[in-house]
C-alpha positions as MATLAB code, in Angstrom:
seq = 'XXXXXXXXXXXXXXXXXXXXXXXXXXXXXXXXXXXXXXXXXXXXXXXXXXXXXXXXXXXXXXXXXXXXXXXXXXXXXXXXXXXXXXXXXXXXXXXXXXXXXXXXXXXXXXXXXXXXXXXXXXXXXXXXXXXXXXXXXXXXXXXXXXXXXXXXXXXXXXXXXXXXXXXXXXXXXXXXXXXXXXXXXXXXXXXXXXXXXXXXXXXXXXXXXXXXXXXXXXXXXXXXXXXXXXXXXXXXXXXXXXXXXXXXXXXXXXXXXXXXXXXXXXXXXXXXXXXXXXXXXXXXXXXXXXXXXXXXXXXXXXXXXXXXXXXXXXXXXXXXXXXXXXXXXXXXXXXXXXXXXXXXXXXXXXXXXXXXXXXXXXXXXXXXXXXXXXXXXXXXXXXXXXXXXXXXXXXXXXXXXXXXXXXXXXXXXXXXXXXXXXXXXXXXXXXXXXX';
ca = [
     107.424  100.314   50.481;
     107.474  104.158   49.266;
     111.046  104.205   47.858;
     109.861  100.920   45.925;
     107.292  102.928   44.838;
     109.419  105.756   43.563;
     111.471  103.630   42.583;
     108.854  101.301   39.417;
     107.465  104.991   38.777;
     110.792  106.710   37.741;
     111.411  102.878   36.488;
     109.541  103.147   33.848;
     108.904  107.277   33.377;
     112.633  108.617   33.626;
     114.481  106.738   30.051;
     111.675  108.741   28.201;
     112.823  111.942   30.055;
     116.129  112.096   28.322;
     117.049  116.394   29.070;
     116.102  116.116   32.656;
     119.550  114.478   34.298;
     121.213  118.395   34.952;
     117.490  119.534   36.668;
     117.371  116.149   38.743;
     121.649  117.505   39.585;
     121.002  120.476   41.141;
     117.883  119.164   43.065;
     120.689  117.293   44.419;
     123.099  119.488   44.899;
     121.200  121.356   47.269;
     119.386  119.536   48.566;
     122.297  118.230   50.676;
     122.924  120.842   52.706;
     118.872  120.487   54.102;
     118.018  116.985   53.218;
     113.830  117.468   54.836;
     112.069  114.322   55.627;
     109.684  112.757   53.373;
     108.706  110.304   55.049;
     109.936  109.516   59.024;
     113.349  107.752   59.350;
     112.630  106.129   55.361;
     113.333  108.673   53.147;
     114.535  112.268   52.659;
     114.795  114.830   49.694;
     118.044  114.067   49.256;
     117.583  110.060   48.990;
     114.640  110.657   46.222;
     117.077  112.436   44.707;
     120.090  110.796   44.737;
     118.147  107.101   43.819;
     117.074  109.409   40.413;
     120.604  110.013   39.743;
     121.685  106.313   39.952;
     118.581  104.790   37.918;
     119.240  107.416   34.545;
     122.842  106.802   34.953;
     122.772  103.134   35.150;
     119.523  103.742   32.841;
     121.248  105.708   29.903;
     124.559  103.338   30.386;
     122.340   99.491   30.161;
     120.343  101.842   26.445;
     123.779  102.998   25.443;
     123.118  106.746   25.740;
     126.240  107.168   27.495;
     129.518  104.830   27.590;
     131.440  104.816   30.730;
     133.931  107.690   31.296;
     137.505  106.309   30.287;
     139.633  105.929   33.479;
     142.553  107.944   34.255;
     144.632  109.023   37.934;
     141.632  110.889   38.267;
     138.614  108.465   38.035;
     141.074  105.775   38.809;
     142.151  107.032   42.330;
     139.367  106.458   43.106;
     138.468  103.077   42.651;
     141.991  101.706   43.879;
     140.711  103.586   47.016;
     137.030  101.246   46.100;
     139.424   98.090   46.463;
     141.354   98.812   48.893;
     137.635   99.733   50.763;
     137.029   95.463   49.228;
     140.473   93.976   50.474;
     139.417   95.243   54.210;
     136.556   94.131   54.267;
     137.740   90.311   53.182;
     139.607   90.489   55.570;
     137.509   92.023   58.261;
     135.867   89.844   61.723;
     132.730   92.634   61.265;
     132.224   92.056   58.111;
     128.591   93.553   58.750;
     129.049   96.873   59.551;
     131.204   97.670   55.938;
     127.500   97.538   54.978;
     126.033  100.901   55.973;
     129.701  102.546   54.664;
     130.353  101.348   52.006;
     126.681  102.188   50.606;
     128.155  106.308   51.283;
     131.282  105.759   49.299;
     129.242  104.323   46.394;
     126.752  107.248   47.021;
     130.163  109.805   46.401;
     131.053  107.359   43.630;
     127.717  107.820   41.441;
     127.313  111.251   42.252;
     130.834  111.734   41.123;
     130.543  109.590   37.745;
     126.826  111.237   36.996;
     128.543  114.108   36.947;
     131.444  113.482   34.919;
     128.887  112.349   32.358;
     126.951  114.859   32.480;
     128.644  117.908   32.821;
     130.837  120.423   30.133;
     134.051  121.008   31.377;
     133.218  124.118   30.273;
     130.083  124.496   32.479;
     132.410  124.457   35.857;
     132.520  127.683   37.254;
     128.305  126.930   37.145;
     128.828  124.180   39.039;
     131.469  125.925   42.026;
     128.211  128.373   41.852;
     125.828  125.973   42.541;
     127.996  124.825   45.914;
     128.183  128.364   47.070;
     124.995  128.893   46.789;
     123.676  125.914   47.601;
     124.951  126.900   51.560;
     123.240  130.227   51.403;
     120.016  130.204   53.033;
     121.551  126.701   55.951;
     124.332  129.725   56.367;
     121.370  132.803   57.466;
     119.497  130.068   58.989;
     122.667  129.362   61.707;
     122.815  132.757   62.027;
     119.455  133.883   62.474;
     118.863  130.652   65.150;
     122.083  131.939   66.956;
     120.740  135.191   67.555;
     117.723  134.367   68.375;
     119.705  131.684   71.456;
     121.414  133.772   72.335;
     119.394  136.741   72.950;
     117.645  133.642   74.795;
     120.389  132.919   77.344;
     121.566  137.161   78.168;
     121.201  135.322   81.297;
     123.845  132.685   80.921;
     127.050  132.090   79.469;
     125.701  132.024   76.272;
     129.548  131.355   75.205;
     129.255  127.830   74.678;
     126.389  128.108   72.189;
     127.266  126.514   68.743;
     125.247  127.396   65.583;
     123.400  123.840   64.068;
     121.844  125.625   61.218;
     120.004  122.554   59.058;
     122.988  120.250   59.289;
     123.931  117.534   61.918;
     125.598  119.767   64.445;
     127.918  122.955   64.836;
     130.597  120.071   63.040;
     129.395  119.771   59.858;
     127.806  123.093   60.150;
     131.970  124.657   60.489;
     132.862  122.542   57.673;
     130.476  122.834   55.140;
     130.457  127.392   55.591;
     134.649  127.015   55.470;
     135.110  124.952   52.148;
     131.918  127.847   50.379;
     134.205  131.232   51.783;
     137.497  129.437   50.792;
     136.058  128.232   47.579;
     134.261  131.310   47.544;
     137.371  133.934   47.982;
     139.139  131.730   45.484;
     137.579  131.953   42.662;
     138.148  135.155   39.941;
     137.610  137.936   41.522;
     136.204  141.151   38.440;
     138.142  144.709   40.000;
     136.488  146.691   37.726;
     132.576  145.567   38.120;
     131.086  146.730   41.929;
     128.458  145.477   42.132;
     130.105  141.465   41.536;
     132.652  142.735   44.410;
     129.697  143.987   47.076;
     128.177  139.697   46.221;
     130.944  138.271   46.851;
     132.224  140.786   50.111;
     128.218  140.126   51.121;
     128.982  136.470   50.682;
     132.227  136.199   52.106;
     130.625  137.621   55.883;
     127.778  135.426   56.233;
     130.085  132.745   55.709;
     133.256  133.411   57.411;
     130.089  134.437   60.209;
     128.302  131.301   59.693;
     132.291  129.158   60.599;
     132.748  132.097   63.568;
     128.817  130.681   65.277;
     129.973  127.454   64.577;
     132.831  127.187   67.071;
     134.064  124.555   65.599;
     138.645  125.604   65.874;
     139.266  123.049   62.561;
     137.431  125.172   60.816;
     139.140  127.699   61.622;
     142.499  126.360   61.314;
     141.094  125.394   57.130;
     139.704  128.605   56.501;
     143.259  130.798   57.339;
     145.236  128.323   55.658;
     143.512  128.127   52.370;
     143.143  131.754   52.299;
     146.273  132.447   53.264;
     147.875  130.352   50.815;
     144.969  131.640   48.074;
     146.150  136.022   49.111;
     149.866  134.327   48.458;
     148.995  132.662   45.315;
     147.209  135.749   44.127;
     149.359  138.240   45.113;
     152.070  137.477   43.894;
     150.670  137.498   40.649;
     148.961  140.720   40.684;
     151.938  142.409   41.985;
     154.201  140.888   38.729;
     151.289  141.556   35.914;
     148.647  144.867   37.428;
     150.594  146.257   40.095;
     150.259  146.750   44.376;
     146.768  148.601   44.109;
     144.892  145.439   42.919;
     146.514  143.255   44.914;
     145.103  145.945   47.968;
     141.363  145.809   46.139;
     141.875  141.696   46.378;
     143.033  141.778   49.616;
     141.722  143.923   51.748;
     137.414  143.397   51.844;
     138.224  139.656   53.099;
     141.189  141.268   55.735;
     138.216  143.714   56.758;
     135.710  140.640   56.939;
     137.664  138.791   58.941;
     138.047  141.797   61.217;
     134.068  142.501   61.669;
     133.455  138.979   62.441;
     136.477  138.698   65.116;
     135.198  141.629   66.555;
     131.571  141.123   67.005;
     132.121  137.415   68.889;
     135.432  138.405   70.440;
     134.379  136.303   73.918;
     132.924  133.832   72.431;
     136.064  132.984   69.909;
     138.429  133.357   72.503;
     136.766  131.298   75.021;
     137.106  128.378   72.277;
     140.250  128.934   71.107;
     141.277  128.726   74.544;
     140.100  125.553   75.247;
     137.588  125.990   78.304;
     133.997  124.141   77.901;
     131.371  125.436   80.726;
     134.021  126.388   82.750;
     136.174  124.061   82.869;
     139.062  121.999   79.963;
     137.954  120.790   77.038;
     137.567  117.802   77.248;
     138.248  117.232   73.774;
     142.287  117.902   74.228;
     142.401  114.742   75.985;
     139.827  112.313   73.899;
     141.567  112.831   70.511;
     145.105  111.816   72.208;
     143.556  108.338   73.493;
     141.555  108.268   70.084;
     144.201  108.548   68.044;
     146.782  106.918   70.449;
     143.986  103.398   69.772;
     143.643  104.081   65.792;
     147.626  103.569   65.387;
     146.969  100.229   67.690;
     144.992   98.547   65.334;
     146.911   99.468   62.608;
     150.146   97.590   63.825;
     147.563   94.890   64.755;
     146.353   94.826   61.669;
     149.147   96.344   59.176;
     148.168   94.827   55.872;
     144.486   95.776   55.178;
     143.038   97.077   58.778;
     140.979   96.107   61.382;
     138.229   96.146   58.740;
     136.775   99.678   56.779;
     133.553  100.480   59.198;
     134.915   98.283   62.202;
     136.606  100.968   63.921;
     133.654  102.229   66.191;
     133.084   97.938   67.030;
     137.054   97.561   67.573;
     137.038  100.400   68.988;
     134.684   99.075   71.424;
     135.100   96.088   71.526;
     138.969   95.412   73.081;
     140.831   99.799   72.630;
     138.562  101.026   75.125;
     140.805  103.154   77.176;
     139.977  102.463   80.825;
     139.617  106.454   81.377;
     136.501  106.942   78.244;
     134.715  104.055   79.135;
     132.030  106.058   78.333;
     132.890  105.927   74.208;
     131.946  102.042   73.862;
     128.766  103.521   74.167;
     128.658  105.941   71.648;
     126.407  105.327   68.562;
     129.351  106.359   65.888;
     133.165  106.671   67.037;
     136.150  107.843   64.797;
     139.466  108.467   64.751;
     139.250  112.170   64.246;
     141.687  111.360   61.536;
     142.100  110.662   58.209;
     145.319  109.261   57.867;
     145.077  107.724   60.911;
     141.250  106.690   60.283;
     142.666  105.014   56.775;
     145.602  103.402   58.845;
     143.664  101.816   61.410;
     140.911  100.818   58.925;
     142.477  100.055   55.971;
     146.113   99.104   56.256;
     149.191   99.650   54.403;
     146.941   99.046   51.471;
     144.544  101.392   51.857;
     146.867  104.831   53.217;
     148.980  103.735   49.438;
     145.488  104.219   47.780;
     144.566  107.184   49.993;
     148.502  108.976   49.294;
     147.759  107.667   44.986;
     144.214  109.627   45.225;
     145.193  113.166   46.681;
     149.147  112.954   45.205;
     146.891  112.637   42.118;
     144.329  114.969   41.524;
     146.964  117.715   44.130;
     150.015  116.889   40.989;
     147.024  117.513   38.405;
     146.009  121.086   39.836;
     148.599  122.146   40.733;
     150.553  121.093   36.709;
     147.332  123.608   35.145;
     147.809  125.644   37.613;
     150.377  128.003   35.898;
     149.142  126.997   32.479;
     146.285  128.799   32.130;
     144.562  132.071   32.873;
     141.549  133.356   34.165;
     138.549  132.065   34.693;
     140.084  128.470   33.879;
     142.780  129.400   36.414;
     140.809  130.450   39.605;
     138.895  127.383   39.280;
     141.891  125.000   39.937;
     143.232  127.440   42.935;
     139.260  127.365   43.910;
     139.840  123.058   43.850;
     143.207  123.264   45.242;
     141.891  125.734   48.260;
     138.510  123.179   48.533;
     140.588  120.602   48.795;
     143.094  122.127   51.276;
     140.296  123.087   53.542;
     138.980  119.345   53.732;
     142.093  117.370   54.646;
     143.256  120.105   57.247;
     139.431  119.693   58.698;
     139.847  115.822   58.432;
     143.444  115.814   60.285;
     141.424  116.583   63.314;
     137.650  115.459   62.602;
     134.725  113.119   60.966;
     135.903  111.191   57.728;
     135.264  112.095   54.441;
     133.416  108.788   53.272;
     131.399  108.991   56.227;
     127.386  109.826   56.491;
     127.788  113.084   56.788;
     130.297  113.553   54.485;
     129.880  110.962   51.871;
     128.240  112.362   48.626;
     129.858  115.989   49.362;
     132.988  114.811   48.687;
     131.968  112.946   45.618;
     130.477  116.320   44.263;
     133.970  118.691   45.295;
     136.234  115.335   43.852;
     134.106  115.802   40.643;
     134.522  119.996   40.556;
     138.287  118.976   40.288;
     138.650  116.259   38.344;
     135.827  119.114   36.122;
     138.593  122.057   36.515;
     142.045  119.935   35.481;
     139.711  118.382   32.302;
     139.111  122.290   31.175;
     142.016  123.117   31.776;
     143.487  120.231   29.292;
     141.158  121.584   26.935;
     142.735  125.151   27.000;
     145.848  124.053   26.645;
     144.733  122.155   23.745;
     143.058  125.148   21.882;
     139.909  123.160   22.564;
     138.557  126.273   24.673;
     139.435  130.024   25.082;
     141.980  130.352   27.718;
     140.212  134.046   28.661;
];
């Protein structure tokens, strides 16, 4: 009922306000990490803003205010992946299980095309900062609450206390903070501006500390890999053009911040990396191979279109639960904890090909323009590359992109990548300034 009332209000009012799009978009993007409940179990702030976004996009298309974007490989690969999802649902014995995850996919796609229609490529830098700053308050909240919890457990073993903040759990908290840390470091650094350097170092410290106290090993791997690639690309470029001095000024802040984060949390990080848990052995090292094995068997049993989008939990519980871990049959959500295997199991060969097209299209486009433009556009492409790498590495060990916790965030990130590539295309064609 509340959703219907709100929908009717905006159905009547919204078409008369053509300048609200970017304000609604900013409000939604900042609401994703917080997602405050408005009506219990019915509506949240993110749901409200996303509902407005979907309606505005639909209304503008119907009224002729915008034209649907023409499909290229970057936009079309999203649609191809959607076709693979529909084929898997048609062939699934658990069709009703696809309703909720299909809704998450449609949310992500709606946000993706909304951003592409209402954001100019030359504004791409602003939206990278929206991504970064939208996570600042949740990061600070996570640090403060973690510190208070550790102090409250002074007489106990605090090594496995993991920060959650406003997210669904420490895993998502670590992931969201990791992508912000890598994007922040990849964006262009104005080495002559002391204030900008101080701001970036402060933000980098906050996000890296947040990653550390999430004790999510996937985030550690994603951050280290992405920062290594960014430092390598930027460092080589600076050595060729400006000499070793600027490389030092670029790299040293990140190294110092990383060392400081490591120093203030040595025992808890070492314990987590050592795969210890409450004095025993971390069960995740045993659980993931079981899930991966079940996902692979599902693919072998259903090789063409998989068991069906959103059907992994049902199939795992009813047919593939390992005898050693029957408790996993009771979980409300179970994933393969691996993007590739999850795609193979649920979408089959058709799905993994569509995922390959998606990843290949974005990776090829970003790498193609990375060497052809200068900052700030080069920095935005590098930020897109680090964003994609961080998300992909994380997806190899934990949740997939098309699910409640990450769906619209994924739509936002893919839109940033497309806008970065489009901006680079315009620069190369001389339609935008190259620096």
